[in-house]
N, C-alpha and C positions, 0 to 999 in steps of 0.2 A: 504494500500500500504506500503510495507516494503522498507527499504533502501537496495540497492543491496550490496552484500558482496564485499569487496575489496580483490583482490587476489594479491599475490606477483608475479612480473614478473619472468619468467623462464630465466635462463642464456642462452646466445646466444652461440651455438656450432659451431665450425669451419667446422663441417661436413655438415652443412646446407648451402643452397645458400646464405641466408642473412648474415651468418657469413663470408663466403668467400668474399662477396661484401664489407663488412665492412673492412676486412683486406686489400683488394685491394685498397679501397678508402684511407685508412690511409697511406699505403705505397706510393701511388701516391701523396698525399698531402705533405708528408714528402720529397719526391724527388723533388717536385716543389719548396719547400722552400729552399732546399739545392742548387738547380740550380740557383734560384734567387739571393741568397747570393753570389754565385760564380761569376755570371755575374756582379753583382754590384762591387765586389772587383776588378775584372779585369778591368772594365770600368772606375772606379773613377780616376785613375791617368791620363788617357787620357782626361777625362772631365775637370779635374783640369788644365791641360796644355792648353786646348782650351779656357777656361774661365779665365785663369790667377788667379785661386782661390787657397788659401792655405787650410790646413786641416780643419780649422774652417769654411771656406766657403763651403767646400765639405760636411760637416755634414748637411747642409741645402738642398743639392741636393737630 
């Protein structure tokens, strides 16, 4: 019994369905991160007012 040969993985092409899914997933994940950061930055001043917290306290929220 011989050891199976190890082959190099081939590059993923954007013309293939798997390549397009990877690109869509990456863009969606990046967009979700951007939206999350935006929502947090908009909400933090209101949260601080409600809780009576300063900037140091808001860093824990």
